[in-house]
C-alpha positions in Angstrom: 7.6 25.5 -10.1 7.3 21.8 -10.5 4.5 22.0 -13.0 6.7 24.1 -15.4 9.6 21.8 -14.8 7.5 18.8 -15.7 6.1 20.5 -18.8 9.6 21.6 -19.8 11.1 18.1 -19.4 13.5 19.1 -16.6 11.9 16.5 -14.3 10.0 13.3 -15.0 7.7 13.0 -11.9 6.6 15.1 -9.0 3.9 15.4 -6.4 1.3 18.1 -7.2 -1.9 19.6 -5.9 -5.0 18.4 -7.7 -5.5 21.7 -9.5 -2.1 21.3 -11.2 -2.3 17.6 -11.9 -5.7 17.9 -13.6 -4.4 20.7 -15.8 -1.4 18.5 -16.8 -3.7 15.5 -17.4 -5.6 17.6 -19.9 -2.3 18.2 -21.6 -1.7 14.4 -21.9 0.4 13.8 -18.8 -0.2 10.6 -16.8 -1.4 10.8 -13.2 0.1 7.9 -11.2 -2.1 8.4 -8.2 -4.4 10.9 -6.6 -3.7 10.8 -2.9 -7.2 11.5 -1.7 -8.8 8.9 -4.0 -6.0 6.3 -3.3 -6.5 6.9 0.5 -2.8 7.5 0.9 -2.1 9.5 4.1 -0.4 12.8 3.4 0.1 16.0 5.2 -0.8 19.1 3.2 -1.2 21.5 6.1 1.3 22.6 8.7 3.6 25.2 10.1 7.3 24.7 10.4 9.5 26.5 12.8 12.8 26.1 14.6 12.4 24.9 18.1 14.2 27.9 19.5 12.0 30.3 17.6 8.9 28.4 18.8 10.1 28.7 22.4 11.1 32.4 22.2 8.2 33.6 20.1 5.3 31.5 21.5 2.8 34.4 21.2 3.8 35.1 17.7 3.4 31.5 16.7 0.0 31.4 18.5 -1.1 34.5 16.4 0.0 32.8 13.2 -1.8 29.6 14.2 -5.0 31.6 14.9 -4.7 33.3 11.5 -4.3 30.0 9.8 -7.2 28.4 11.6 -9.4 31.4 10.8 -8.4 31.2 7.1 -9.3 27.5 7.1 -12.7 28.3 8.6 -13.3 31.1 6.1 -12.5 28.8 3.2 -14.7 26.0 4.4 -17.8 28.3 4.8 -20.0 28.0 1.7 -20.9 31.6 1.8 -17.3 32.5 1.0 -17.0 30.2 -2.0 -16.9 32.9 -4.6 -14.1 34.8 -2.7 -12.1 31.6 -2.3 -12.5 30.7 -6.0 -11.4 34.3 -6.9 -8.4 34.0 -4.7 -7.5 30.6 -6.2 -7.9 32.0 -9.7 -5.7 35.0 -9.0 -3.0 33.4 -6.9 -2.6 30.3 -9.2 -2.9 32.5 -12.3 -5.7 30.3 -13.7 -7.5 31.3 -16.9 -10.1 28.5 -16.7 -12.9 28.9 -14.1 -13.5 25.2 -14.0 -10.0 24.5 -12.9 -10.4 27.1 -10.0 -13.7 25.3 -9.1 -11.8 22.0 -9.0 -9.2 23.7 -6.7 -12.0 24.9 -4.5 -13.3 21.3 -4.2 -9.8 20.2 -3.3 -9.7 22.7 -0.5 -13.1 21.6 0.8 -12.2 17.9 0.6 -8.6 18.1 1.7 -8.4 20.7 4.4 -9.0 19.9 8.1 -10.7 22.4 10.3 -8.6 21.0 13.2 -5.3 20.3 11.4 -3.6 18.0 13.8 -0.4 16.4 12.4 -1.0 13.0 10.9 2.1 11.0 11.6 1.6 8.5 8.8 1.1 11.4 6.4 4.4 12.9 7.6 6.1 9.6 7.2 5.0 9.4 3.6 6.5 12.9 3.0 9.7 11.7 4.6 9.8 8.7 2.3 9.5 11.0 -0.7 12.1 13.4 0.6 14.7 10.9 1.6 15.1 9.9 -2.0 16.8 13.2 -2.5 18.3 13.4 1.0 19.0 10.0 2.6 19.9 11.6 5.9 16.2 12.2 6.4 15.8 8.5 7.1 17.4 9.2 10.6 14.8 11.8 11.5 12.2 10.6 13.9 8.9 12.2 12.9 7.4 12.1 16.4 10.3 14.3 17.6 9.4 16.9 14.9 5.8 17.5 16.1 4.8 20.1 18.6 1.0 20.5 18.6 0.8 22.2 22.0 -0.4 25.5 20.6 -3.0 23.9 18.3 -4.2 21.7 21.2 -4.5 24.6 23.6 -6.5 26.6 21.0 -8.7 23.6 20.4 -9.3 22.9 24.1 -10.1 26.6 24.7 -12.9 26.4 22.2 -11.3 28.8 19.7 -11.7 26.4 16.8 -15.2 25.6 17.7 -16.0 29.3 17.9 -14.6 29.8 14.4 -16.9 27.0 13.2 -19.8 29.0 14.5 -18.6 32.2 12.9 -17.9 30.5 9.6 -20.4 27.6 9.4 -19.4 24.9 7.0 -22.9 23.8 6.1 
């Protein structure tokens, strides 16, 4: 985990979720930028699959996408706040409830109900990754995106129905 590597001195810098960066800030680490506050486009949601798998297992991928969309809707519904915080606390092994609350706020502020790919956000990820792998500079981000399943689910009203099932406000 990057947090442990940073604390242990194995790495000097990394990109982290707000929950982890705030915890490290409390320990004296410097935060260079908070992406949301700095208004830097970044993609934090997405599914990755090989093109062949996507073609051969379209129904499976649609089921996965439906599950992801429902989990997003569940998390954004205020009535589920305590369950989401409990999950964050357990899965991130947090001892401090205020840190889990901060994580919940990160989810509320950073997760899109309709998570269409943001090309500029993906380009920023590419810029970070090509430092370690210069060959990534040759990848055309637009060729990597296939949002047909998401678009079909959106156009069918599936996402809007989830918003009614799990109202955000």
